[in-house]
ZAMIMAR-213736 format. One record per residue: residue in three letters; x, y, z of N, C-alpha, C, CB in turn. Coordinates in pm, 1 decimal. Glycine has a CB too. Layout:
BEGIN
(site 'ALA'; (X; Y; Z); (X; Y; Z); (X; Y; Z); (X; Y; Z))
...
***
This chain:
BEGIN
(site 'MET'; (7029.4; 10706.7; 10296.8); (7123.4; 10605.6; 10342.3); (7256.9; 10674.8; 10374.3); (7141.8; 10493.0; 10234.3))
(site 'SER'; (7312.6; 10647.0; 10491.6); (7438.5; 10708.6; 10532.7); (7556.3; 10645.7; 10458.9); (7457.7; 10695.2; 10684.4))
(site 'ASP'; (7672.4; 10710.9; 10466.1); (7794.0; 10656.2; 10404.3); (7828.1; 10520.0; 10463.9); (7912.8; 10753.1; 10422.6))
(site 'THR'; (7812.5; 10508.0; 10595.6); (7841.7; 10381.9; 10663.4); (7749.8; 10271.5; 10612.9); (7827.3; 10397.7; 10815.5))
(site 'GLU'; (7622.9; 10301.4; 10601.0); (7527.6; 10202.2; 10550.0); (7559.7; 10164.3; 10406.3); (7384.2; 10255.6; 10559.1))
(site 'SER'; (7600.4; 10261.5; 10326.1); (7638.3; 10233.6; 10187.0); (7759.0; 10140.8; 10180.0); (7668.6; 10364.2; 10112.5))
(site 'LEU'; (7858.6; 10165.3; 10266.3); (7977.0; 10078.9; 10269.3); (7939.7; 9935.6; 10304.0); (8079.4; 10131.9; 10369.9))
(site 'LEU'; (7852.7; 9920.5; 10403.1); (7809.7; 9786.2; 10442.4); (7736.2; 9717.7; 10327.9); (7719.8; 9792.6; 10567.1))
(site 'LYS'; (7647.4; 9791.1; 10263.1); (7570.1; 9735.0; 10152.5); (7661.9; 9695.2; 10036.3); (7464.4; 9836.2; 10104.5))
(site 'GLN'; (7758.5; 9783.2; 10002.3); (7852.3; 9753.4; 9894.3); (7937.0; 9630.1; 9925.5); (7942.9; 9873.6; 9868.9))
(site 'ALA'; (7964.7; 9608.9; 10054.3); (8043.9; 9493.3; 10096.1); (7960.6; 9365.9; 10101.8); (8106.7; 9519.5; 10231.7))
(site 'GLY'; (7828.8; 9378.5; 10079.7); (7741.8; 9262.4; 10081.4); (7698.8; 9220.6; 10221.1); (7809.7; 9148.6; 10014.7))
(site 'LEU'; (7709.8; 9312.4; 10316.1); (7670.9; 9282.4; 10453.8); (7536.1; 9344.9; 10485.3); (7777.3; 9332.6; 10552.7))
(site 'LYS'; (7460.2; 9275.7; 10566.2); (7332.3; 9327.3; 10613.4); (7359.2; 9448.3; 10703.7); (7251.4; 9216.4; 10689.8))
(site 'ILE'; (7276.9; 9549.2; 10690.7); (7292.6; 9670.9; 10770.5); (7229.2; 9646.8; 10907.7); (7227.3; 9795.0; 10698.9))
(site 'THR'; (7316.8; 9636.9; 11010.0); (7269.7; 9617.7; 11147.0); (7330.3; 9727.0; 11234.7); (7307.3; 9475.2; 11200.7))
(site 'MET'; (7267.1; 9753.1; 11347.2); (7316.9; 9856.3; 11438.5); (7459.3; 9827.3; 11487.0); (7223.7; 9869.0; 11558.1))
(site 'PRO'; (7491.3; 9703.6; 11530.3); (7629.3; 9678.2; 11573.2); (7731.1; 9707.4; 11462.4); (7643.6; 9533.4; 11618.9))
(site 'ARG'; (7701.9; 9666.6; 11339.3); (7794.8; 9691.6; 11228.7); (7809.6; 9841.6; 11202.5); (7746.7; 9620.2; 11100.9))
(site 'ILE'; (7698.8; 9913.9; 11206.1); (7704.3; 10059.1; 11184.0); (7789.3; 10125.3; 11292.2); (7561.3; 10120.1; 11182.9))
(site 'LYS'; (7763.9; 10090.3; 11417.5); (7836.1; 10151.9; 11529.0); (7985.4; 10120.3; 11523.7); (7777.8; 10104.6; 11662.1))
(site 'ILE'; (8019.4; 9994.9; 11494.9); (8160.5; 9955.2; 11490.5); (8231.1; 10020.6; 11373.1); (8173.7; 9802.5; 11481.4))
(site 'LEU'; (8169.0; 10020.0; 11255.7); (8233.5; 10080.5; 11138.3); (8249.3; 10231.1; 11155.2); (8152.7; 10050.6; 11011.5))
(site 'SER'; (8148.2; 10298.7; 11207.1); (8160.2; 10443.9; 11224.6); (8263.5; 10477.4; 11330.9); (8024.5; 10505.0; 11262.1))
(site 'THR'; (8276.5; 10393.6; 11433.3); (8379.2; 10416.3; 11535.1); (8518.0; 10394.0; 11476.5); (8357.1; 10323.7; 11656.3))
(site 'LEU'; (8532.4; 10293.0; 11391.8); (8661.5; 10270.0; 11325.2); (8699.5; 10386.3; 11234.9); (8657.0; 10140.9; 11243.8))
(site 'GLU'; (8600.2; 10445.7; 11169.2); (8625.9; 10558.8; 11079.3); (8690.6; 10675.5; 11152.3); (8496.5; 10604.8; 11014.0))
(site 'LYS'; (8652.6; 10696.1; 11277.6); (8703.8; 10810.7; 11352.7); (8804.4; 10770.9; 11461.0); (8588.7; 10885.7; 11415.8))
(site 'ALA'; (8847.7; 10645.1; 11459.5); (8935.3; 10592.8; 11564.8); (9068.0; 10667.4; 11571.5); (8961.0; 10444.7; 11542.6))
(site 'GLU'; (9107.7; 10701.3; 11690.2); (9239.8; 10755.2; 11720.3); (9291.7; 10679.8; 11840.9); (9235.7; 10910.3; 11746.5))
(site 'PRO'; (9397.2; 10606.1; 11832.1); (9482.8; 10592.1; 11714.4); (9412.1; 10511.6; 11605.2); (9616.0; 10524.7; 11752.5))
(site 'ARG'; (9465.4; 10524.4; 11485.6); (9404.4; 10459.9; 11370.1); (9410.1; 10307.9; 11378.9); (9472.3; 10506.2; 11243.6))
(site 'HIS'; (9511.0; 10255.8; 11443.6); (9527.0; 10111.2; 11460.2); (9477.5; 10077.1; 11599.9); (9677.2; 10065.4; 11439.0))
(site 'ILE'; (9375.6; 9993.2; 11608.3); (9308.4; 9971.2; 11735.7); (9278.0; 9822.6; 11755.2); (9178.8; 10053.9; 11743.3))
(site 'SER'; (9294.4; 9775.4; 11877.3); (9261.0; 9636.0; 11906.3); (9110.4; 9623.0; 11926.9); (9338.0; 9585.2; 12031.5))
(site 'ALA'; (9062.0; 9500.4; 11921.0); (8919.3; 9476.0; 11944.4); (8881.8; 9520.4; 12086.1); (8884.8; 9325.4; 11923.5))
(site 'GLU'; (8971.9; 9497.0; 12181.1); (8944.8; 9535.7; 12319.3); (8936.0; 9687.1; 12334.9); (9052.7; 9480.5; 12411.3))
(site 'GLU'; (9026.7; 9759.5; 12268.5); (9022.6; 9905.6; 12274.3); (8895.7; 9958.9; 12207.4); (9147.6; 9965.6; 12207.1))
(site 'LEU'; (8859.3; 9899.1; 12097.1); (8736.9; 9939.5; 12027.7); (8614.5; 9913.9; 12116.0); (8723.1; 9863.9; 11893.4))
(site 'TYR'; (8613.5; 9797.9; 12179.8); (8504.1; 9764.4; 12271.7); (8494.3; 9867.5; 12384.4); (8524.6; 9623.1; 12330.7))
(site 'ARG'; (8609.1; 9903.2; 12445.3); (8609.8; 10003.3; 12552.8); (8560.7; 10138.3; 12503.0); (8750.4; 10017.7; 12611.6))
(site 'GLN'; (8603.7; 10176.8; 12383.7); (8561.7; 10304.5; 12327.1); (8410.0; 10306.9; 12305.7); (8635.0; 10330.9; 12194.3))
(site 'LEU'; (8356.1; 10199.2; 12251.9); (8211.2; 10189.3; 12231.5); (8138.2; 10191.9; 12365.9); (8175.7; 10060.1; 12153.5))
(site 'HIS'; (8191.6; 10119.4; 12462.3); (8130.1; 10114.6; 12595.5); (8130.5; 10253.4; 12659.4); (8204.4; 10013.6; 12686.4))
(site 'ASP'; (8242.9; 10325.8; 12645.8); (8253.7; 10461.5; 12700.8); (8154.0; 10557.1; 12635.6); (8395.8; 10514.7; 12682.4))
(site 'GLU'; (8116.3; 10528.9; 12510.4); (8018.8; 10611.5; 12439.2); (7875.1; 10567.6; 12468.9); (8045.0; 10605.7; 12288.6))
(site 'GLY'; (7860.6; 10470.0; 12558.9); (7728.0; 10426.4; 12598.8); (7668.3; 10315.9; 12513.7); (7637.5; 10541.1; 12597.2))
(site 'GLU'; (7748.3; 10257.2; 12425.8); (7697.6; 10149.9; 12340.3); (7700.4; 10018.5; 12417.1); (7780.8; 10138.6; 12209.5))
(site 'ASN'; (7597.6; 9939.9; 12401.5); (7584.1; 9815.0; 12474.8); (7612.8; 9697.1; 12381.5); (7442.5; 9802.9; 12536.8))
(site 'LEU'; (7739.4; 9684.0; 12340.1); (7781.1; 9573.2; 12254.6); (7878.5; 9486.6; 12332.4); (7845.4; 9624.6; 12122.2))
(site 'GLY'; (7866.8; 9355.5; 12316.7); (7958.8; 9264.8; 12382.9); (8090.1; 9254.2; 12308.6); (7896.7; 9128.6; 12396.9))
(site 'LEU'; (8193.8; 9213.6; 12380.7); (8325.8; 9196.3; 12319.5); (8320.7; 9090.7; 12209.8); (8430.2; 9157.5; 12425.7))
(site 'ALA'; (8244.8; 8984.0; 12230.5); (8233.0; 8879.5; 12128.0); (8171.8; 8935.8; 11999.7); (8147.7; 8761.9; 12180.4))
(site 'THR'; (8075.9; 9025.5; 12013.0); (8014.7; 9089.8; 11895.5); (8117.1; 9174.2; 11822.2); (7894.4; 9176.9; 11936.9))
(site 'VAL'; (8198.1; 9248.8; 11896.5); (8301.4; 9332.5; 11834.8); (8398.4; 9244.9; 11756.3); (8377.3; 9414.9; 11942.3))
(site 'TYR'; (8445.0; 9135.4; 11816.1); (8535.5; 9043.5; 11745.8); (8469.1; 8985.6; 11621.5); (8580.0; 8929.8; 11839.1))
(site 'ARG'; (8346.5; 8940.1; 11633.9); (8275.5; 8878.4; 11521.1); (8259.8; 8977.2; 11405.9); (8137.3; 8827.4; 11565.8))
(site 'VAL'; (8218.0; 9099.8; 11436.9); (8198.1; 9200.9; 11332.8); (8331.0; 9239.5; 11269.3); (8128.9; 9325.4; 11390.8))
(site 'LEU'; (8435.9; 9255.5; 11349.8); (8568.0; 9288.2; 11293.1); (8615.0; 9178.5; 11199.0); (8671.7; 9309.3; 11405.2))
(site 'ASN'; (8594.0; 9052.8; 11234.9); (8631.6; 8942.6; 11146.4); (8549.9; 8944.5; 11017.4); (8613.4; 8808.5; 11218.0))
(site 'GLN'; (8420.7; 8976.7; 11026.8); (8337.6; 8988.9; 10906.2); (8389.2; 9102.7; 10818.7); (8188.9; 9013.0; 10943.8))
(site 'PHE'; (8421.1; 9215.5; 10880.9); (8473.9; 9330.1; 10805.8); (8605.1; 9294.3; 10737.2); (8494.4; 9451.0; 10898.9))
(site 'HIS'; (8688.9; 9218.5; 10806.4); (8816.8; 9177.6; 10747.5); (8793.6; 9087.1; 10626.1); (8904.2; 9104.8; 10852.7))
(site 'GLU'; (8700.3; 8994.9; 10638.4); (8670.9; 8902.1; 10528.4); (8623.7; 8973.8; 10402.8); (8565.7; 8801.9; 10571.7))
(site 'VAL'; (8551.5; 9085.0; 10417.3); (8499.8; 9156.8; 10300.1); (8586.8; 9276.5; 10261.7); (8357.6; 9203.9; 10326.8))
(site 'GLY'; (8698.4; 9296.6; 10332.8); (8792.6; 9401.1; 10295.4); (8765.4; 9539.7; 10351.4); (8796.5; 9410.4; 10151.3))
(site 'LEU'; (8675.8; 9551.4; 10447.9); (8648.3; 9682.6; 10508.1); (8754.7; 9721.7; 10610.5); (8510.6; 9682.1; 10574.6))
(site 'VAL'; (8818.6; 9622.5; 10671.7); (8926.3; 9650.4; 10766.7); (9045.0; 9560.2; 10735.7); (8878.4; 9629.9; 10913.4))
(site 'SER'; (9160.9; 9605.5; 10778.8); (9282.0; 9524.8; 10771.7); (9316.4; 9480.4; 10912.6); (9400.4; 9603.8; 10706.5))
(site 'ARG'; (9366.9; 9358.6; 10923.0); (9409.2; 9304.9; 11052.5); (9560.8; 9287.1; 11047.3); (9336.2; 9168.3; 11085.8))
(site 'HIS'; (9628.8; 9331.5; 11152.0); (9773.8; 9319.8; 11160.5); (9812.3; 9254.7; 11291.8); (9841.1; 9457.5; 11146.7))
(site 'ASN'; (9919.7; 9178.6; 11288.6); (9978.9; 9121.9; 11409.1); (10127.3; 9160.1; 11407.4); (9958.6; 8964.3; 11416.2))
(site 'PHE'; (10156.0; 9285.1; 11438.0); (10293.3; 9332.6; 11435.1); (10373.4; 9268.2; 11547.9); (10297.7; 9486.0; 11446.3))
(site 'GLU'; (10490.5; 9212.7; 11513.1); (10581.5; 9154.2; 11611.3); (10513.2; 9051.8; 11700.7); (10641.9; 9262.7; 11696.3))
(site 'GLY'; (10414.6; 8980.5; 11648.8); (10349.1; 8877.4; 11726.6); (10256.2; 8928.1; 11835.6); (10450.7; 8792.0; 11787.0))
(site 'ASN'; (10232.2; 9059.2; 11839.5); (10139.4; 9113.1; 11938.2); (9997.3; 9074.7; 11900.2); (10153.3; 9266.6; 11949.3))
(site 'SER'; (9902.1; 9104.7; 11986.5); (9762.9; 9073.2; 11955.2); (9718.5; 9153.7; 11833.7); (9670.8; 9102.3; 12076.6))
(site 'ALA'; (9614.6; 9108.1; 11770.8); (9567.1; 9169.3; 11646.5); (9521.0; 9312.9; 11669.7); (9452.9; 9086.7; 11586.7))
(site 'ILE'; (9556.1; 9397.2; 11574.2); (9501.7; 9532.5; 11570.1); (9434.7; 9549.5; 11434.4); (9613.6; 9641.5; 11593.7))
(site 'PHE'; (9339.0; 9638.7; 11430.8); (9258.7; 9658.5; 11311.0); (9265.8; 9804.3; 11268.3); (9112.5; 9615.8; 11335.1))
(site 'GLU'; (9249.6; 9825.7; 11139.5); (9238.5; 9961.2; 11086.3); (9142.7; 9958.4; 10969.3); (9377.3; 10017.5; 11043.6))
(site 'ARG'; (9074.6; 10067.1; 10950.7); (8983.4; 10081.9; 10838.3); (9065.3; 10081.4; 10710.6); (8898.6; 10212.2; 10850.3))
(site 'THR'; (9027.7; 9997.9; 10615.6); (9099.3; 9987.7; 10489.1); (9056.7; 10102.3; 10398.4); (9073.1; 9850.7; 10421.0))
(site 'HIS'; (9147.4; 10193.6; 10373.7); (9120.0; 10306.3; 10284.1); (9207.7; 10298.5; 10160.3); (9142.3; 10440.3; 10356.5))
(site 'ARG'; (9331.8; 10269.3; 10183.9); (9430.3; 10269.3; 10075.5); (9543.6; 10176.1; 10114.1); (9483.9; 10413.3; 10046.4))
(site 'ARG'; (9619.4; 10135.4; 10015.8); (9736.1; 10052.3; 10044.1); (9845.1; 10138.5; 10105.4); (9787.4; 9982.2; 9915.7))
(site 'HIS'; (9909.6; 10085.1; 10206.3); (10021.0; 10154.0; 10268.6); (10101.6; 10053.2; 10350.1); (9971.5; 10271.3; 10357.7))
(site 'ASP'; (10216.1; 10095.3; 10394.7); (10304.2; 10011.3; 10473.9); (10321.7; 10074.5; 10611.1); (10441.1; 9991.8; 10403.6))
(site 'HIS'; (10395.8; 10005.5; 10697.8); (10407.4; 10050.9; 10835.8); (10552.3; 10048.6; 10884.5); (10320.7; 9964.7; 10926.4))
(site 'ILE'; (10582.3; 10144.4; 10970.1); (10706.3; 10145.5; 11047.5); (10662.4; 10137.8; 11193.2); (10796.1; 10275.4; 11017.9))
(site 'ILE'; (10716.4; 10040.3; 11267.1); (10673.4; 10017.5; 11404.5); (10791.4; 10034.0; 11498.2); (10610.7; 9877.8; 11420.4))
(site 'CYS'; (10770.9; 10114.5; 11602.7); (10874.0; 10129.0; 11706.0); (10868.5; 10006.6; 11795.9); (10854.2; 10260.7; 11789.1))
(site 'GLN'; (10981.0; 9940.6; 11811.6); (10987.1; 9819.8; 11893.1); (10987.3; 9850.0; 12042.6); (11110.1; 9740.1; 11857.4))
(site 'LYS'; (11005.1; 9975.2; 12077.4); (11006.4; 10009.9; 12219.4); (10868.6; 10056.0; 12267.0); (11110.2; 10119.1; 12246.1))
(site 'CYS'; (10810.2; 10155.3; 12198.4); (10683.3; 10211.1; 12247.0); (10561.7; 10163.5; 12167.8); (10689.3; 10361.6; 12242.7))
(site 'GLY'; (10583.6; 10096.8; 12052.5); (10472.3; 10046.4; 11972.9); (10412.4; 10147.7; 11877.3); (10366.4; 9997.2; 12062.6))
(site 'HIS'; (10469.2; 10269.6; 11869.9); (10417.7; 10372.8; 11778.9); (10419.9; 10320.2; 11635.7); (10501.1; 10504.0; 11790.1))
(site 'ILE'; (10312.5; 10346.5; 11561.3); (10300.6; 10300.3; 11423.2); (10292.9; 10420.0; 11330.3); (10176.6; 10209.6; 11405.4))
(site 'ILE'; (10379.0; 10419.1; 11230.0); (10381.3; 10524.0; 11128.2); (10341.3; 10458.7; 10996.4); (10523.6; 10593.2; 11117.9))
(site 'GLU'; (10247.6; 10519.7; 10925.7); (10207.3; 10470.9; 10794.4); (10285.9; 10544.2; 10687.7); (10055.6; 10488.8; 10772.3))
(site 'PHE'; (10322.0; 10472.2; 10582.0); (10387.2; 10537.2; 10468.6); (10353.5; 10463.0; 10340.8); (10539.9; 10543.3; 10488.8))
(site 'ASP'; (10369.0; 10533.1; 10231.2); (10350.4; 10474.3; 10098.2); (10461.0; 10529.7; 10010.5); (10206.9; 10506.1; 10038.2))
(site 'ASP'; (10534.9; 10442.1; 9946.3); (10647.2; 10484.8; 9863.9); (10637.1; 10419.8; 9726.3); (10782.0; 10449.2; 9931.5))
(site 'PRO'; (10611.5; 10500.4; 9621.9); (10595.2; 10443.4; 9487.4); (10719.4; 10368.6; 9438.2); (10561.2; 10553.5; 9389.2))
(site 'ILE'; (10837.3; 10411.0; 9479.5); (10960.0; 10343.1; 9435.4); (10966.9; 10203.4; 9496.4); (11086.0; 10425.5; 9474.5))
(site 'ILE'; (10936.4; 10192.0; 9625.4); (10934.5; 10060.6; 9690.5); (10827.3; 9972.6; 9625.9); (10908.4; 10074.9; 9843.5))
(site 'ASN'; (10709.8; 10029.2; 9603.8); (10600.4; 9952.6; 9542.3); (10640.5; 9899.4; 9405.8); (10474.7; 10039.2; 9529.4))
(site 'GLN'; (10704.4; 9982.7; 9324.1); (10747.1; 9939.1; 9191.3); (10855.2; 9832.5; 9201.4); (10798.0; 10058.1; 9109.6))
(site 'ARG'; (10945.6; 9848.0; 9294.1); (11053.0; 9749.9; 9313.0); (10994.2; 9613.7; 9351.0); (11152.5; 9798.1; 9422.1))
(site 'LEU'; (10894.9; 9613.9; 9439.1); (10830.7; 9488.3; 9476.7); (10759.0; 9424.0; 9358.2); (10732.2; 9511.7; 9590.4))
(site 'GLU'; (10694.1; 9506.6; 9275.0); (10631.0; 9455.1; 9152.6); (10735.8; 9392.0; 9061.7); (10556.1; 9568.2; 9077.6))
(site 'ASP'; (10850.8; 9458.5; 9046.7); (10958.5; 9407.0; 8962.0); (11011.8; 9273.7; 9014.2); (11072.4; 9508.8; 8953.3))
(site 'ILE'; (11030.2; 9264.2; 9145.6); (11079.3; 9139.8; 9205.8); (10980.1; 9026.9; 9182.2); (11104.2; 9158.3; 9356.8))
(site 'ALA'; (10852.8; 9055.0; 9200.9); (10750.0; 8953.1; 9178.5); (10750.9; 8908.1; 9032.2); (10610.2; 9007.4; 9217.4))
(site 'ALA'; (10757.5; 9002.7; 8940.4); (10757.5; 8969.6; 8797.4); (10879.8; 8885.3; 8760.7); (10754.6; 9098.4; 8712.3))
(site 'LYS'; (10993.4; 8915.8; 8819.8); (11116.7; 8839.7; 8795.1); (11097.3; 8692.8; 8831.2); (11234.4; 8899.0; 8875.7))
(site 'HIS'; (11012.0; 8666.5; 8926.6); (10985.5; 8530.0; 8970.6); (10853.8; 8476.3; 8913.3); (10982.4; 8524.1; 9123.0))
(site 'HIS'; (10808.6; 8541.2; 8803.0); (10688.1; 8498.9; 8730.9); (10564.2; 8497.1; 8821.7); (10709.8; 8360.1; 8670.1))
(site 'LEU'; (10551.8; 8601.8; 8898.7); (10441.6; 8613.2; 8993.6); (10374.8; 8747.8; 8975.4); (10490.8; 8595.6; 9139.3))
(site 'LYS'; (10243.2; 8747.0; 8972.6); (10170.9; 8873.3; 8971.7); (10137.7; 8904.5; 9116.2); (10041.4; 8867.1; 8881.7))
(site 'LEU'; (10187.5; 9016.7; 9164.5); (10168.6; 9055.0; 9303.4); (10022.4; 9086.5; 9329.6); (10256.7; 9175.2; 9339.1))
(site 'ALA'; (9960.8; 9012.4; 9420.3); (9820.0; 9033.4; 9453.6); (9806.6; 9129.4; 9571.4); (9751.3; 8899.4; 9485.9))
(site 'THR'; (9892.8; 9114.2; 9668.9); (9889.3; 9199.9; 9786.1); (10027.2; 9200.2; 9849.2); (9781.4; 9152.9; 9887.4))
(site 'LYS'; (10048.3; 9293.6; 9937.2); (10176.2; 9299.6; 10007.2); (10154.4; 9360.5; 10143.9); (10280.7; 9380.8; 9927.0))
(site 'GLU'; (10244.2; 9326.0; 10234.5); (10243.7; 9387.9; 10366.2); (10388.4; 9404.5; 10407.3); (10163.1; 9302.8; 10470.9))
(site 'LEU'; (10431.6; 9528.5; 10410.7); (10569.2; 9560.0; 10445.5); (10570.5; 9629.7; 10580.6); (10635.8; 9648.4; 10336.6))
(site 'CYS'; (10647.8; 9574.9; 10674.0); (10661.1; 9633.8; 10807.3); (10809.3; 9653.6; 10835.6); (10594.3; 9543.5; 10917.1))
(site 'LEU'; (10843.6; 9775.1; 10868.6); (10980.1; 9806.6; 10909.4); (10979.6; 9827.8; 11059.7); (11035.4; 9932.7; 10834.3))
(site 'TYR'; (11082.5; 9779.1; 11127.2); (11089.2; 9790.0; 11272.8); (11213.8; 9867.2; 11313.1); (11088.7; 9650.4; 11338.6))
(site 'GLY'; (11199.4; 9948.5; 11415.5); (11311.3; 10025.8; 11466.3); (11273.5; 10088.5; 11599.0); (11354.3; 10133.4; 11365.5))
(site 'ILE'; (11352.9; 10185.8; 11639.5); (11327.4; 10258.4; 11763.6); (11306.9; 10405.3; 11726.7); (11445.9; 10240.6; 11867.1))
(site 'CYS'; (11192.1; 10460.4; 11766.9); (11163.5; 10599.8; 11733.8); (11224.3; 10694.0; 11837.6); (11012.0; 10622.5; 11724.0))
(site 'HIS'; (11188.5; 10817.5; 11831.5); (11241.1; 10919.0; 11922.0); (11207.5; 10893.5; 12067.9); (11189.4; 11053.0; 11882.5))
(site 'CYS'; (11119.7; 10797.3; 12097.4); (11083.7; 10767.6; 12236.1); (11204.2; 10719.7; 12315.0); (10973.0; 10662.8; 12241.4))
(site 'ASP'; (11309.4; 10672.6; 12245.6); (11427.2; 10618.6; 12314.6); (11532.0; 10725.8; 12341.8); (11489.2; 10506.7; 12232.4))
(site 'GLN'; (11509.8; 10846.4; 12291.9); (11608.3; 10952.0; 12313.3); (11590.3; 11012.2; 12451.3); (11596.7; 11060.8; 12205.2))
(site 'SER'; (11697.1; 11013.6; 12526.5); (11687.4; 11071.3; 12661.0); (11707.3; 11221.1; 12653.2); (11791.2; 11007.9; 12756.9))
(site 'ASP'; (11664.0; 11289.4; 12757.8); (11673.5; 11435.6; 12765.2); (11797.7; 11476.8; 12842.0); (11548.0; 11495.3; 12831.5))
(site 'GLU'; (11910.4; 11419.5; 12807.4); (12034.5; 11453.3; 12877.9); (12081.4; 11591.0; 12832.9); (12145.1; 11346.2; 12852.0))
(site 'THR'; (12104.1; 11677.5; 12929.2); (12154.8; 11811.7; 12897.5); (12271.7; 11846.2; 12982.1); (12047.9; 11915.9; 12915.1))
***
């Protein structure tokens, strides 16, 4: 049994060819954050005969069982990433570049804030927005 098949089985999903192909493509996706349409094009370019509706359906199933995370940064269309570890994002508002980061001090501070309000933090999603180096001109 492959690693991909094991992940599907552990998630309680039936092992099917579309699920295997989509999950393995997500594992090696560059960029790491990918829309359903981009994933569909990538699969199509690799000769896979999966419909866009199938890609959306499988991604939603993966999201429901925690295999992928779905994000809608700045109200844009949904992008997906393989869920490996908790992390946060910095998004460039000009070019859309996404940087992942994890900061134990921020994480602890958020836990402290939640506890102060008698809440046990179950999950979090922190997105910082700014302009990256794409906005710097080459004036010399």
